[in-house]
PADO-752639 format. One record per residue (C-alpha): residue number from 1; x, y, z; residue in one letter. Coordinates in Angstrom, 3 decimals. Example, Ala and Ser with C-alpha at 12.3 -4.5 7.8 and 13.67 -1.06 7.14 Angstrom:
2
R seq       c1       c2       c3 type
R   1   12.300   -4.500    7.800    A
R   2   13.670   -1.060    7.140    S
***
This chain:
110
R seq       c1       c2       c3 type
R   1    0.000    0.000    0.000    M
R   2    2.913    2.338    0.767    K
R   3    4.325    1.794   -2.692    K
R   4    0.972    2.494   -4.325    L
R   5    0.597    5.689   -2.269    W
R   6    4.130    6.885   -2.993    S
R   7    3.887    6.171   -6.724    D
R   8    0.253    7.141   -7.438    H
R   9   -1.036    9.606   -4.841    K
R  10   -3.466   11.291   -7.212    L
R  11   -4.893    7.968   -8.345    L
R  12   -5.372    6.764   -4.753    V
R  13   -7.022   10.051   -3.754    L
R  14   -9.310    9.868   -6.782    G
R  15  -10.274    6.315   -5.908    F
R  16  -11.000    7.263   -2.294    L
R  17  -13.096   10.244   -3.408    A
R  18  -15.076    8.026   -5.785    A
R  19  -15.545    5.439   -3.031    L
R  20  -16.838    8.065   -0.589    I
R  21  -19.214    9.567   -3.173    L
R  22  -20.533    6.148   -4.157    T
R  23  -21.079    5.239   -0.505    S
R  24  -22.992    8.467    0.144    M
R  25  -25.216    7.936   -2.893    L
R  26  -25.842    4.330   -1.887    F
R  27  -26.879    5.336    1.640    V
R  28  -29.205    8.013    0.230    R
R  29  -30.716    5.507   -2.200    F
R  30  -31.365    2.982    0.568    I
R  31  -32.886    5.688    2.777    A
R  32  -35.235    6.722   -0.053    D
R  33  -36.219    3.122   -0.741    V
R  34  -37.042    2.535    2.921    V
R  35  -38.591    5.933    3.816    Y
R  36  -40.787    7.070    0.924    W
R  37  -43.003    4.012    0.376    P
R  38  -44.203    4.396    3.955    Q
R  39  -44.805    8.142    3.620    H
R  40  -46.898    8.396    0.470    Q
R  41  -49.950   10.675    0.643    D
R  42  -49.141   11.769    4.179    Q
R  43  -51.546   14.186    5.826    T
R  44  -50.324   17.686    5.003    I
R  45  -48.899   19.321    8.136    S
R  46  -47.298   22.641    8.939    G
R  47  -43.788   21.210    9.361    W
R  48  -43.650   20.024    5.749    M
R  49  -41.998   21.924    2.933    T
R  50  -43.518   22.258   -0.523    V
R  51  -40.920   19.829   -1.851    G
R  52  -41.832   17.253    0.776    Y
R  53  -45.526   17.524   -0.112    V
R  54  -44.720   17.211   -3.815    A
R  55  -42.610   14.119   -3.184    H
R  56  -45.135   12.520   -0.847    S
R  57  -48.014   13.038   -3.290    Y
R  58  -45.890   12.463   -6.418    D
R  59  -46.844   15.748   -8.086    V
R  60  -44.969   18.632   -9.719    D
R  61  -43.635   20.945   -7.016    K
R  62  -43.480   23.925   -9.368    D
R  63  -47.261   23.818   -9.709    K
R  64  -47.609   23.699   -5.930    L
R  65  -45.289   26.690   -5.606    V
R  66  -47.304   28.535   -8.233    E
R  67  -50.578   27.770   -6.454    A
R  68  -49.199   29.142   -3.191    L
R  69  -47.790   32.254   -4.827    G
R  70  -44.331   32.057   -3.283    I
R  71  -40.973   32.915   -4.784    E
R  72  -39.319   29.929   -6.422    T
R  73  -35.973   30.348   -4.647    N
R  74  -37.620   30.238   -1.207    L
R  75  -39.621   27.056   -1.667    R
R  76  -36.951   24.674   -0.395    R
R  77  -36.472   26.292    2.966    H
R  78  -39.905   27.369    4.099    L
R  79  -42.297   25.157    5.977    T
R  80  -45.985   25.414    5.215    L
R  81  -46.493   27.155    8.561    T
R  82  -43.892   29.783    7.625    A
R  83  -45.531   30.278    4.230    I
R  84  -48.979   30.634    5.803    A
R  85  -47.637   33.128    8.350    D
R  86  -45.871   35.194    5.694    S
R  87  -49.066   35.356    3.626    Q
R  88  -51.362   35.966    6.625    D
R  89  -53.355   32.875    5.659    R
R  90  -54.557   30.136    7.955    P
R  91  -52.794   26.804    7.477    L
R  92  -56.032   24.952    6.591    P
R  93  -56.597   27.368    3.693    E
R  94  -53.062   26.721    2.464    L
R  95  -53.604   22.975    2.841    R
R  96  -56.818   23.184    0.789    N
R  97  -55.019   25.077   -1.977    A
R  98  -52.372   22.359   -2.099    L
R  99  -54.936   19.557   -2.118    L
R 100  -56.800   21.190   -5.008    K
R 101  -53.620   21.293   -7.100    V
R 102  -52.786   17.710   -6.134    I
R 103  -56.257   16.494   -7.137    I
R 104  -56.077   18.420  -10.432    D
R 105  -52.639   17.004  -11.274    Q
R 106  -53.698   13.468  -10.502    R
R 107  -56.904   13.832  -12.531    A
R 108  -54.883   15.104  -15.502    A
R 109  -52.538   12.143  -15.188    R
R 110  -55.306    9.513  -15.196    D
***
């Protein structure tokens, strides 16, 4: 191993970087395979983000963002409670707006 390191440092570092990246992607893949099947069509709650809702209901998140009238660059970081507070809307009204878009998208798909 010492000879390999002394003769090919860049190659060894590249291999280690590829190994770490592959491991991270594998762990993420396994987490998605285990987590998301159990969390499909979850009841919409204030702690969720628009992206989480879109993933849980398998719909286009851009259409959800458009329906809520929020800036595109903020959608990843804001919870539904934060969005409702910033728009002075009650959370149930926001939830209903999301559900309407979800129903419309699913009807268009079928």
